[in-house]
FIDODREN-377213 format. One record per residue: x, y, z of N, C-alpha, C in turn; residue in one letter. Coordinates in steps of 0.2 Angstrom, whole numbers, plus 5000, padded with zeros to 4 digits. Each point is the difference from the previous one (the first is absolute). Layout:
residues N
XYZXYZXYZa;...
end
This chain:
residues 294
500449954999499750055001500450065001m;499950034994500250085000500050054998n;499950045006499850075000500450054999f;500549994994500350075000499950024992d;499450045001499650034993500150055000f;500450045004500150084998500750024995f;499949984995500550004996499950054994r;500750034997499750074995499549984995p;499949954996499450024996499350005004a;499650024997499450045002500150035008r;500550054999500150025008499650045001v;499550054996499750045003499249955003a;500049964997499449965002499949975006t;500849985002500049965005500250065008a;500350064998500050045003499250015003i;499650034995499350015002499849955003l;500149934999499649945004500150025006a;500650005002500450015009499650055003v;500150064995499650075004499349985002a;499649974995499350005001499949935006g;500449965003500049945001499349995007a;499749955002499850015006500350005006g;500649974999500350005007500250065002c;500150064996500050075001499450045004f;499349975001499650015004499950094996d;500050004993499850074997499650004994r;499850054999499450014994500350004995e;499749964995500350014993500250044996v;500750004998500250054999499850034994p;500050094998499950024996500349994994r;499550024995500449984994500650044997k;500549984999500750024999500150044992q;500350045000500450044995500549984999v;500549974996500549975002500250054993i;500850015002500450014994500549975000a;500549994996500549965000500750044996r;500150065001500550055001499850065003s;500750035002499850065004499650044996v;500350004992499750064997499250004999a;499949924997499350015001499550015007e;500449975005499550055006500150065002a;500450044997500250065000499350034995s;499849984997499350034996499550005003t;500149965005499249995006500349995005n;500650055002500250005009499449995003a;499350045000499749995006499749945003a;499749974994499649934998500349945002a;500849994998500449955000499949965007v;499949945002500049965004500449954999t;500349964995500449944999500650034996f;500650005003500750044993500449925000l;500049954995500149944998500450014996d;500850005003500450004996500749925001l;499549955000500349965000500349984994h;500549944999500349984997500049934999s;499649964994500049935001500749964997e;500450044998500549974997500749995005g;499850055007500550005003500750044999g;499950064997500550044999500350025004d;500749994999500650005000500350085002a;499950044997500250064999499850065006a;500350054999500150045007499250044999a;499749985006499250044997499850055007f;499950074996499950055006499350005003d;500150005006499249975005499650104999f;499449984998499650064997500150055006p;500150065000499850065004499550045000g;500150035003499450065002499449985001d;499849945004499449964998499450045005l;500450045003499550065004499450024993e;500349994996499450024990499549975003r;500149935001499449965000499649995007f;499650045002499750015006499449935000p;499949964995499649945001500349945000a;500750004998500449945000499949955006l;499749954997500049965005500649925001s;500149994994500449934997500650024995v;500650005001500650024998500449924999l;500149974993500449964999500550014996s;500649974999500750014999500449915000v;499449965001500349924999500350004996r;500749964999500249984994500650044998g;499850085002500750034998500750005005r;500349944996500749995003500550055003r;499950064996500650065003499650045003g;499749985006499750055003500350035004l;500649955005500550045005499650025006g;499950055003499950015006499250034999a;499650005004499450044998500050075004v;500050054997500050065003499350025004p;500450075005499650025004499350034999e;500250024995499450034997499449964999s;499949935000499449985001499350025004v;500550005006499550045003499550054999a;500250024994499850064997499049974996a;500249935000499149994999499849975005a;499650065002499749995008499449955001k;499449994992499849965000500049935000a;500749984997500449924999499649965005l;499649944997500049955004500349935000e;500250004992500549954998500650024995t;500549965005500650034994500549915000l;500249994992500049944997500850024999d;500549975002500850025000500249934997l;499549955001500349944998500549994994a;500549965001500449974995500450064997d;500350055004500350074997500849995002t;500149985002500749965006500150095003g;499650015004499950075004500449975006l;500550074999500650005006499750005005s;499550035003499850055005499550035000g;499650025005499250035001500250055003l;499750065002500150075000499550005008p;500350045004499750005007499350055000e;499950024995499450044998499449974999s;500249914997499549995001499549965006l;500450025004499649995007499350065003a;500350054995499550075000499549994995s;499749954998499449994994499749955004m;499350055003499549975003499549954997p;499950004993499649984997500349934997a;500749985000500349944998499749965002l;499849934997499549935003500549954998r;500049994992500449964998500550024997q;500849945000500550034997500449924999l;500250014994500249954996500949994999y;500349985004500850004999500349944999l;499549934997500449944999500450014993s;500649945000500349984994500550064999d;500250035005500550055001500749975005n;500149945000500749985004500150035006g;499550025001500150035008500249975006l;500749995005500149965003499950035007s;499750075002499750005004499450064999s;499550015004499450035001500350095000l;499950034995500150075001499650035005p;500450045008499950015004499250055000a;500050044997499550054998499249965000v;500149934999499349954998499650005004v;500449995006499749975007499750085002s;500150054999499450055003499550024995r;500049974997499350014995499349975002l;499950065004499349975005499449984998a;499850044993499449984997500249934996s;500549984998500349944996499349945001l;499849994996499749935001500049944994e;500450014995500349954997500750004998y;500549965000500550014999500249924999l;500650024991500149954997500749984999n;500349975004500949995000500149934995l;499549984995500349944998500649984997d;500249984999500849974996500450065001r;500350015007500450035002500649955003n;500450025003500549985003500049995008a;499450025003500150015007500049945007l;500550005002500249975005499650005006e;499850055002499850045007499550054998s;499650025006499750084998500250025007l;499950075002500150045005499649975005p;500150015006499450005005499850075000d;500150044997499250054999499750004996d;500149954995499449984994499449995004v;499949985006499549985003499450075003g;500450044997499650085002499550004994a;500149944993499650044996499149975002l;499850025006499249985003499750004995s;499950044995499550024995499949934994a;500549965001500449964991499249945003l;499749984994499649944999500549954994k;500250034996500349944996500850035000w;500449945000500649985002500349964995m;500350014993500349954998500950004997r;500149955005500849974999500149954997l;499850004996500049914996500750024996n;500449945000500749984998500750065002r;500050015006500650035004500549945003n;500250015006500349965002499850005007r;499550015002499850015007500249955007l;500250005004499949935004499450015005a;499950075002499649995004499750084998d;499450035007499750075001500250045006l;500350054999500150025008499149985004p;500350005006499550005005499450075001a;500350054997499450055001499750014995s;500149954993499450014997499449955003t;500049965004499549975003499550045002g;500050045004499650055003499850064995k;500650014999500150064997499550024992g;500049934995499650014995499549965001w;499650055005499349965003499550014994r;500050044994499549984998500249974992s;500749965001499949974994499749934999i;499850014992499549954999500149964996r;500750004995500249964995500950025001k;500349945001500749995001500349954995l;500450004994500349964998500749994999y;500249935003500650005001500349944996l;500050014994500149934996500650014999r;500549934998500549994997500650055004g;500050005007500650015004500449975003n;499849934999500449955005500049995008g;499350045000499949985008499949955002l;500549965006500149965003499349995007k;499750045001499550005006499550074999k;499350005002499650054997500550055005v;499750065000500250065002499850025007p;500349985005499450015008499550064998e;500450054998499450055000499349994996a;500249974995499249994997499549985004v;500249955005499549985003499850035004l;500150085001499750045004499450064995a;500249984994499750064996499349984999m;499450005005499249994998499650024997t;500350054996499650024994500249974994s;500449945000500249984992499449954999l;500050024994499549974995500249944995e;500750014997500449954996500750005001e;500449965000500549975001500349974996l;500650014995500449984996500649975003d;500349945001500449975002500449974994l;499749994994500349934995500650014999g;500449954998500749994996500550035006e;499949985005500450015006500149935001n;500450005007500449945003499649965006d;499450025001499649985007499949945002l;500349985005499949925002499450015005s;499750045004499650005003499450055000e;499550025002499550065001499949985006i;499950085005500049985007499150015000p;499949985005499250005002499750075000p;500250045003499850075001499750034992e;500549994995499750024995499349984998l;499849945002499349965000499650055005c;500250055003499650025006499850084998r;500450034995500050084998499149984995l;499650055002499350015003499850014990p;500450064997499650014994500549964995n;500449974999500649964996499449964997l;499950004994499549974995500349954996h;500650044997500649954993500849995002r;499949964999501049965003500249974993i;500550024998500349984994500749965004d;500149954999500549975003500549944995l;499650024994500349944996500850014999d;500349944996500750024999500450005005s;499949975007500449995003500049925002n;500849964997500049945000499949965005p;500450055004500049945010499650005002r;499450055000499550015003499449944999l;500149965006499649935000499350015005a;499950035002499549995004499750085000a;499350015003499750075003499749985006l;500050075004499850025007499749925002p;499649985005499549955003499550055000e;500150075001499250035000499850054995n;500249964994499750034995499450014999i;499749965003499350004999499450065004g;500750035004499550075007500050054990e;500450004996499850054994499350004997m;499750015004499150014997500050064995k;500350044999500050054996500350004994g;500649934999500349974995499850014993l;500250044995499649974992500649974998t;500650014999500649994994500649985005h;500149934997500749965002500249964996l;500750034998500649974996500449985002f;500049934999500749945003500349974995v;499750024993500449944995500950035001f;500249954996500949985000500150015007r;499749965005500249995006500049935002c;500349985006500149945002499749965003a;499150035002499649975004499949934996l;499849945004500049954998499350005000p;499649934996499449994999499650025007a;500249975004499549995007500150065003e;500550064998500150055004499350054995e;500149984994499550024997499450015003q;499749924998499249995002499850045008a;500650015004499850035006499950064998r;500450044998499850094999499549994996v;499949944994499250024999499249995004r;500249955003499549985005499950085008a;500550025000500150065004499650044998a;500150014994499750074998499350014998l;499650045000499250014998500049974993p;499549984996499850004995500350044995d;499650084999500350044996500650004997p;500650005007500850014999500149924995v;499849975002500249934997500250004991r;499550044996500150024994500550044998h;500350045006500450044997500749985002f;500149955004500849955002500149964995i;500850044998500349974994500749975004a;500149935001500449975003500549984993f;
end
């Protein structure tokens, strides 16, 4: 099961889909006025809401980040995805006071400005495919952030202060090198509903996850888990669990039947023997059995 669906192709559609996703408890977004160059945006500066400058080919040439963003008072989405010659994002980005979504994926960015923390409307941030070995410090101070995409970087750990992202509802950390999550995220991410940790080589379920009582979807596929703690089955809102492609996983918790709200369970390409599969099926309510993949 692969959820890495935010790719350069059809990027405008993908970003708009996340911006209007139900997990954000937001109204359906207003109709976007899209411009695909700064010059085009300038012809309708007061109305443009989406400045889409992404490059599907992964442009390695030097790229000038758009300046004078205060000219676009309605701008809510800015994408420079695929502009690999970006370098550092300038402090002037904060001039876009209405900006809600900033897509910096696959740009090879070398840093993020401190001014990002002064953007109260910023709710979605894409930093995937940038080879990041550490999380830029300013990210932990984005108090309004609801969605953060860090897929396919080189993160081996996250800083303790990332737990300060209390508004976060959807965190994507697929295909990094994480061995654990900071303890601060357990209670700090009190609004988290979707957490994707696929492909990190995890040998255990991070203990912090067991304290995330708002969690609804958890992806732990393609790791190296050999057991699942029973506490995971007691998370009251967890209804989807992806555990596929953990080849050493041979059993699920004895209390799996406590998960009355479970709707989807994926454990294919694991090591569960036939008798364990039968036990799990028998323990779960009838509707769930149609959505179990062994």
